[in-house]
C-alpha positions in Angstrom: 13.4 34.2 25.8 12.6 31.6 23.1 9.7 31.2 20.7 8.4 28.3 18.8 8.5 28.4 15.0 6.4 26.2 12.7 7.0 25.6 9.0 4.0 24.2 7.1 3.8 22.4 3.7 7.3 21.0 3.8 7.6 18.4 1.0 8.4 14.8 2.2 11.7 14.6 0.4 12.9 17.9 2.0 11.9 16.6 5.4 13.6 13.2 4.8 16.8 15.0 3.6 16.9 17.2 6.6 16.3 14.2 8.9 19.2 12.3 7.2 21.6 15.2 7.6 20.6 15.7 11.2 21.2 12.0 11.9 24.6 12.1 10.1 25.6 14.9 12.5 24.3 13.0 15.5 21.6 15.6 16.2 17.9 15.7 16.4 16.1 17.4 13.6 15.1 20.2 16.0 18.7 20.7 17.1 20.0 20.6 13.5 17.4 23.1 12.2 18.0 25.4 15.2 21.7 25.4 14.2 20.8 26.2 10.5 18.5 29.1 11.3 20.9 30.5 14.0 23.7 30.4 11.4 21.6 32.1 8.8 20.6 34.9 11.3 24.2 35.4 12.3 25.3 35.6 8.6 22.5 38.0 7.9 23.8 40.3 10.7 27.3 40.0 9.4 26.2 41.0 5.9 24.4 44.0 7.3 27.5 45.1 9.2 29.7 44.7 6.1 27.3 46.5 3.9 27.1 49.3 6.4 30.9 49.6 6.6 31.2 49.5 2.8 28.8 52.4 2.4 30.9 54.5 4.8 34.2 54.0 2.9 35.6 56.5 0.5 36.4 54.7 -2.7 40.1 54.7 -3.7 41.2 54.6 -7.3 44.0 52.3 -8.6 46.6 55.1 -8.6 46.0 55.9 -5.0 46.3 52.2 -4.0 49.6 51.8 -6.0 51.0 55.0 -4.5 50.1 53.9 -0.9 51.7 50.4 -1.4 54.9 51.9 -2.9 55.1 54.5 -0.1 54.8 51.8 2.5 57.4 49.6 0.7 59.9 52.3 -0.3 59.4 54.9 2.4 58.4 58.5 1.8 59.4 60.1 -1.5 62.2 62.6 -1.4 
């Protein structure tokens, strides 16, 4: 299902710039703006997923990171 959105009080220069960008891309302003807001919504979801994953991680300190890298490179310590 789709809905109609309306933005009021857009300054003329903003409207003109958006129209120019849309034309440069060979799109109508409606198609261009739909692309812009769709991309923003997608990026917002991605940020949410990354933030959620980051909050679930156990922080590592530098010594643990170095030890893990060395173990992978050199094999297990004897």
